[in-house]
N, C-alpha and C positions, 0 to 999 in steps of 0.2 A: 255801465259795467258794475257788477257786484264786486265786493271786497274779496280778496283771495290771498293765500300764501303759497309760494311756489319755490321749490328747491330742487336743483338737479346736481346731486353730488357725484354722479357717475363720470368717471374719466373716460373719454372717448378716444380710441386710437383707430383712425380711419386710413385705408389705403391698400392698394394691391400688394400682397406679400407681407403685410404687417402681422400675420399670424405668428411669424417668427419671434415676436416679442412676448409670447404667452409665458415662456419659462421665467424670464426676469420679472414679469408682472405677478405671477403666482408666488414667486419667491419673496415678494414684499410682505406676504402674509404668513409665511412659515415654510416648513419643509415637507408638508404632507398635503396632498390635494385629492379630493373625491371628484372623479371625472364622471359626470352624468351625461349620457348621450343615447343615441338610437341603437338599433340592432347591431351587434358586434360585427357580423360579416359585412354589413352595408358600410359602416363607417371605416372599416379597414380597407375595403375595396376602393372607396372614394379617396382615401389617402390622407384626409385631414386629421384623422385620429393619430396616425403615425407621426405626423408633424408635431402635433401638440405634445404627445408623450415624449418624443425625442427632445424637444426644446425644454420641457420640464426637467427631464433627467440631466440635461446639460447644465441646468441652473441649480441642480442639487435638490429638486423637488420630487419626492416619491409620489407615484400616481396609483390610486385605488380605483378600479373600474366599476362603474354601475351602468350596465347596458340595458336595452330593452324598452326605452320610452317610445310610445306610439302617439299617433295623432289622437287628440282627445285623451290626454293622459289621465290615469286613474289613481285614486287614493290607495287602492290595493297594491298596485305595483310600487308606488312611492314608499309604502310601508317597509318594503325590503331595503330600500335605500336609507330610510330613517334608521333602521336597525344597524346597518353598516356604519352610518355616521356616528351613532351612539357608541358603538364598539371601538371604532378606529379613531375617533376624535380628530378629524382632519382640520387643518388650519384654514383651508379655503375650499370652496366648491367651484369647479370649472364646469360651466354649462356649455356643452359643445352641440349646437343645433339651433332649432327655431323656437317658436313660442312654447310648444309643448315641453321641450327640454328645459327651457328657462323657468317655466312655471313649476315643473317638477322639482327643479333645484331649489326654488324659493320655498316650496312646501317642505322639502327635506331640511333646509337650513333653519327654519323656525321650529319645526317639530322636533329636531334633534336637541333643542334647548328646552323641551317641554316634557313633563312626565305624564301628562294626561293623554286623552284621545286626540290625535291630530285633527280630526274632523271638528273639534271644538272651534278651530279658527274660522272655517267657512260659516259655521253657525253663529259666530260672534259670541261664543260662550267663554272665550279666553282672550285676554289682551295679547297682542304681539309685542313682546318686550325686547327680544334679541334674536340674532341669527348668526349662523356661520357666514362669513363674508363670501360673496359670490362674484365671480368673474365670468362674463359671457363671451363666448366666441361664436358669433352668429353665422350660421350656414344657410338659413332660410329667413330672409327679411320679410316681416309681415306684421307682427303684433305689437311692436315697440316695447316688448317685455324687457329688452336690454336697458331701457331708460326709465321704465315705470315701476311702481311698487305694487303691482297687481299680479295675481295669479288666478288661474281658472283650473279646477280639478273636478273630475267626475268620480262620484262614489257609486260604484256598480251595485253594491249591496242595497243601498237606499234608493237607487234610481234617481240620483240628483247630480246635476252639473252646476257648480256654483263658483262664483268668484269672490275674492276677498282682497283687501288692499291695506297697505300700511307703508309709509315711506321707509321704514326700516328694511323692507325687502328690496329696495332698489339696489341693483348690482353696484359694487364698488368701482368696477371698470368694465368696459366692453371693447372687443376688437371687431371692427367692421371691415372685413377684407373681401372686396368684391370677387376676388379670384375664387373664393370658396363657393360662389353661386353660379359659376359658368356652366356647370354640368347639371344644374337643376332642370328637370324636364319641363317642357312648356306647360303641361297640365298643372304641375305644382306651382309654376310661376304665375299662372292665371289665378289659382287659388289665393296666392299671396296678393296679387293685384286687387282682387275683390275684397280681401280682408283690409288692406290699407285704405281703400275707398270707403269701406264701412265705418272705419274709425273717424275719417275726416267728415263724411257725410252726416253721420248720426248727430254730432254736436251742431253742425251747420244748420241742418233742417229742424232741429229740436229746440234751439234756444229762443227765448222770448224777447230779446233786445231789439229795439227799433233801429238802433244805429250801432253797428259793429263792423265797420268797413275793413279794419285790419284783419280780424279773425275770418270774416267772410271771404275776403280775397285770398287769404292764406289757403283756405280750404279749396276754393275754386282753382287756384293755381296748382295746388298739390294734386288734385284729381286730374287736371290736364297733363301734368308732368308724368303721372303714372300711365295714362293712356298713350302718351307719346313714347314712353319707354317700351310699352307693350307692342306698339306698332313696329318699333325697331327690332324687338326680340322675335317677333313673328317672322321677320326677314332673316335674322341672324341671332340665334338663341344665345350666342356667346358675345354679343356686342358689349365691349368693356365699358363704354360710357353709359349705356342704358342700364347695365347691371349696377354700376356705381351709383347713379342718380336714384335708382329705385331703392337701393339699400339705404341711402341717406334719407329719402323721403319716408320710408317705412319706419325709421327710428323715431321720427318726430310726429307721426300721425296720431299716436296715442300716448305720447310722453307726458301729457298733461299740460303742455306748454301753450299750444295754440288756442285751446278752449278756456284759458284763464279768463275769469270775469263773466262767464256765461251763467253762473249759478248752478242749481240742481240740473244735472243732465237728464234728457229723456232718452234712455238707452234701449228703445223698443226694438231696434234692429237686432241687438244682441240678446235681449230678453227672449224674443221669438227664436232666434238662431240657436241658442243653447239647447232648446228643447228638441230641435232636429238632431243635433249631435248626441244628446242624452239618450233618446229612444232609438235612433237609427244609425248612430255612429257616422253621421254625415260629416265629411271633411269641413272644417270650419269655414274656409273660403267659399265652398259650395253652398253652405247654409246661408252665408251672408248675401250672395247674389240673389237668392230666393227671397229672403226676408227684407232686403232693401226695397225690392220692387213691391212686395206685398204691403209694407208699411207706408210707402209713398202713395200707393193707390188709396189706402184707407184714409190718409190725411189730406187727400187732394183738395177738397173743398175748403178745409180749414186753413191750409197753407198755400193757397193758389199763388199768391204774389211771390212767396219765397221760391216755389218751384219754377215759376216763370223766370225769376232772376237766375236760378241755377241753369235753366235751359239756355238762356241767352249768353251767360258768361262761360259755361263749360262747352256747350255744343254749338254756339254761334247761331242759335235760332233767332230770327228777326221778326217774328210775329208780334204785333202790337197788343193783341188781345191776350190778357194774362192766362185765362183758362185754356185757350188753344195752345199757347206757348208752354204752359205747364204740362199738358197732356203730351205734347211733342217731346218735351224733355224726358218724361218717363219712357216714352217709346224709344227714344234715342239711347237711354241707359240700357233698356232691355236688348236693343239691337247690338250694343257694344258687348254686353255679356255674352250674347250668342256668338259674336265674332271671335271672342277669345276662348270659346268652348265651355262657358259656365252655364249651369242650369238656371232656368228662370221660373220654374214652377216646382211644386212638391213632387209631381210625377217625374219630371226630368231629373230630380235629385234622387230618384229611386224610391220615393215614399208613396206607395199606392194603397196602403191599408185603408179599408173603409172607415175604421175607427181611429185613424191617425189624429185627426183634429180633436176628437173627444179625449184622447190620451194626453195630447200635448198642451191643451188649453189650461188645465189646472196647474200643470208644472210651470208653464210660463208665468202664470199669475203668482205662484209662489216665489219665483225669481224676482218679479216686480216688487213684491212686498219685501223680500230680503234686501233689495237694493234701495228701499225707501222711496220708490217711485209710483207705487200702485195708487195710493190715495191722492198724491199730487197731480196725477194725470188722469184720474178717473178710470183706472183699469179694473175691469171685472172679468170673470170667466167668460161671460158672453162677448165682451169686447175682444178678448183673446181669440175666441172661436171665429169671430168676424174677420179678424186680421189674418188668421190662418186660411180662411176661405179666399181672401185676396191672394194669398201665396199660392193657392191651388189653381 
């Protein structure tokens, strides 16, 4: 194992009905909260907006609304929230939603404390020194953004989707209330499942350690648990135990905890996936199901033994020949994605442009360089094109 430092300062409040604690939690930071969330009509119809606002008011916390966050959140929309934060000077930001909302809240939190162009942060041109405290109320479990210090934002003007990270951005607290997930449509739940698996699988398949049984088994067990939850949810979309377990598993898939000691990650699943979302607004989970399979096929010969282990531990494949087992594991992964309604190719994800790969390859390479992984793993534009061809 490589040396590492890890801190999880986020207070976790887990359980059905625990959203009721948001008022007292927000009041620990002051009397004014900026509430960042989705479309106004949607969150009010779902009911969790009203619960959060009511509990805050009961605790003496005034709420400033910032609606309109979409999947694949943008810097342009966040700019409006940054302006509000600078004008209103809230004591805390409440992120009510999933990864897109939490990432927007993180971007607003650091940018409100900065006088320059907020896009300096994704570009690495400005250090992240402070933030408005963030409390997350998770409604769509998938990204682990409630426990990590990472944010991903799209700049529509520059045609770039990029991530940036700093421990300062970790939320001070999060509420994981499975009741808020009972009404998530199965399609959205499947997106979440693919996203959770991408975070677990990426580090598992990419690390170079010869002996990492704790991390490897954590990943294998985590993927099995997500699949078992989805089996139950396909039968009953409001299964309370499946919703609770999936929410807890989602929180830790990319919290930075299980992959401690792996060294430099190989984030190729996300490097490729970001370009799908950047150019075609592909939902993140749908992008992940496509790029998981594409990257696995690309690395098949190099990682045969690892893929064979994955096939045996996750899908119970008993084939002794590693290559046959590895191929069977990829096929089983593809079949499972189809079972839950996820795309497995670019075309199934709605990407049919003849020049799609030509457009996405240089963008993916730019992401690999931005994350410090291009040279370490030999990524070039031609390699990116080849990987996207496997996705096709």
